[in-house]
Every structure is written in C-alpha cells, then in structure tokens.
C-alpha positions as CSV (number, residue, x, y, z in Angstrom):
1,X,-92.4,191.7,67.5
2,X,-94.3,189.1,69.5
3,X,-96.0,189.9,72.8
4,X,-96.7,187.1,75.2
5,X,-99.2,187.3,78.1
6,X,-99.3,184.6,80.8
7,X,-102.2,184.0,83.1
8,X,-103.6,181.3,85.3
9,X,-101.2,181.5,88.2
10,X,-102.3,181.6,91.8
11,X,-102.2,179.9,95.2
12,X,-102.9,176.2,95.4
13,X,-102.4,173.5,98.0
14,X,-100.0,170.7,97.5
15,X,-101.4,168.0,95.3
16,X,-103.6,170.5,93.5
17,X,-103.7,171.6,89.9
18,X,-103.4,174.8,87.9
19,X,-103.5,175.6,84.2
20,X,-101.3,178.3,82.8
21,X,-102.1,180.1,79.6
22,X,-99.7,182.0,77.3
23,X,-101.4,184.1,74.6
24,X,-99.3,185.4,71.8
25,X,-100.0,188.6,69.8
26,X,-98.8,187.4,66.4
27,X,-100.1,185.8,63.3
28,X,-101.2,182.2,63.3
29,X,-98.6,181.4,60.6
30,X,-95.8,182.8,62.8
31,X,-97.2,181.1,66.0
32,X,-97.6,177.7,64.3
33,X,-93.9,177.4,63.4
34,X,-92.6,178.8,66.7
35,X,-91.3,176.6,69.5
36,X,-93.2,177.5,72.7
37,X,-91.7,176.9,76.1
38,X,-92.3,177.3,79.8
39,X,-89.6,178.3,82.3
40,X,-89.8,179.1,86.0
41,X,-87.7,181.1,88.4
42,X,-87.4,181.5,92.2
43,X,-85.7,184.4,93.9
44,X,-81.9,184.1,93.8
45,X,-81.9,181.3,91.3
46,X,-81.4,181.0,87.6
47,X,-84.4,180.6,85.3
48,X,-85.1,176.9,84.9
49,X,-86.5,175.3,81.8
50,X,-89.7,173.3,82.3
51,X,-91.0,172.1,79.0
52,X,-91.1,172.7,75.2
53,X,-93.8,172.1,72.6
54,X,-92.7,172.1,68.9
55,X,-94.5,172.9,65.7
56,X,-95.6,169.3,65.3
57,X,-96.9,169.1,68.8
58,X,-94.0,167.0,70.1
59,X,-93.0,167.8,73.6
60,X,-90.1,167.4,76.0
61,X,-90.0,168.0,79.8
62,X,-87.6,168.6,82.6
63,X,-87.3,165.5,84.8
64,X,-88.6,167.4,87.8
65,X,-92.0,167.8,86.1
66,X,-92.3,164.8,83.9
67,X,-95.5,162.9,84.5
68,X,-97.1,165.8,86.3
69,X,-97.1,168.7,83.8
70,X,-98.4,168.7,80.3
71,X,-97.5,171.4,77.7
72,X,-99.8,171.9,74.7
73,X,-100.6,174.5,72.1
74,X,-103.6,175.7,70.1
75,X,-102.3,177.3,66.9
76,X,-105.7,178.6,65.9
77,X,-105.9,180.5,69.2
78,X,-102.2,181.4,69.2
79,X,-102.0,180.1,72.7
80,X,-99.8,177.7,74.7
81,X,-100.8,176.0,77.9
82,X,-99.1,174.3,80.9
83,X,-101.4,171.9,82.8
84,X,-99.8,171.3,86.2
85,X,-101.1,168.4,88.3
86,X,-99.8,167.0,91.5
87,X,-98.2,170.3,92.5
88,X,-95.5,170.4,95.1
89,X,-94.2,173.2,97.3
90,X,-91.0,173.1,95.3
91,X,-93.0,174.0,92.2
92,X,-93.5,177.5,93.7
93,X,-92.0,180.0,91.3
94,X,-92.8,182.7,88.7
95,X,-93.6,180.9,85.5
96,X,-92.6,182.4,82.1
97,X,-93.6,181.7,78.6
98,X,-91.1,181.9,75.8
99,X,-91.6,181.9,72.0
100,X,-88.8,181.1,69.6
101,X,-89.6,181.6,65.9
102,X,-89.0,183.5,62.7
103,X,-89.2,186.9,64.4
104,X,-86.8,186.0,67.2
105,X,-87.1,185.0,70.9
106,X,-89.6,186.6,73.2
107,X,-90.6,186.3,76.8
108,X,-93.8,187.0,78.7
109,X,-93.9,189.0,82.0
110,X,-94.5,185.9,84.1
111,X,-97.2,184.6,86.4
112,X,-96.7,183.6,90.1
113,X,-97.5,180.1,91.2
114,X,-97.5,179.4,94.9
115,X,-98.0,175.9,96.3
116,X,-98.6,175.6,100.0
117,X,-97.8,172.5,102.0
C-alpha cells in the first residue's frame, strides 16, 4: 500500500504562486517507476486531470495549465511537486496527488488552493 500526503495549499492572490508537495510512503524503487499525477476538483464537478510526470521525468499538462504549472519529481525523496505560477481564480480547487505503479493506484487526501481576484 502507498500513502500520499499533499501539502502546500493555501490562499493566494491572482497572479501569485504556490508549490504543492506530494510525499509518498513507499520504497524509492516503487516510487521511481510510478507515474505521479495531479488532479483538481471543485464542488459539484468531476475531478479534473492537471498533469503527469513519468518515470523518465517526461511530463504532460492539461491545456488549462500549460505554461503556468510545472510538475516534477524527486525519486530520492519519494516526492512529487506542482509549481503553480500565474494563478487565476478559476484554479481554485482541492488538488489531489495520484500514484500509479506496481502496487496499484493511490490518491492523497487533497489540499485546498484558493485564488482570490
């Protein structure tokens, strides 16, 4: 089993930045081959995919965040990150980390990001 703990959310003004962190409780060998992803969800809406980072550090992004958000990973620390710049009010959501690997798929508990206009 893999436990994921997100942190780094908060309240920020439009145009500001936040860095989310997702710490995984697993071995470095399991973490390093897992695909790490960030999703977000607002009340009454489906969870929305934001970005993926793969085992070779390649990344893909949703069009809505491309050019503003950067996903990365540190395998030695078993941690994934989401650097969010140029935040907009429509980025307000609960952000979730997801791990997909040899032990299955796991989700964190989420961290709230609120962007004020």
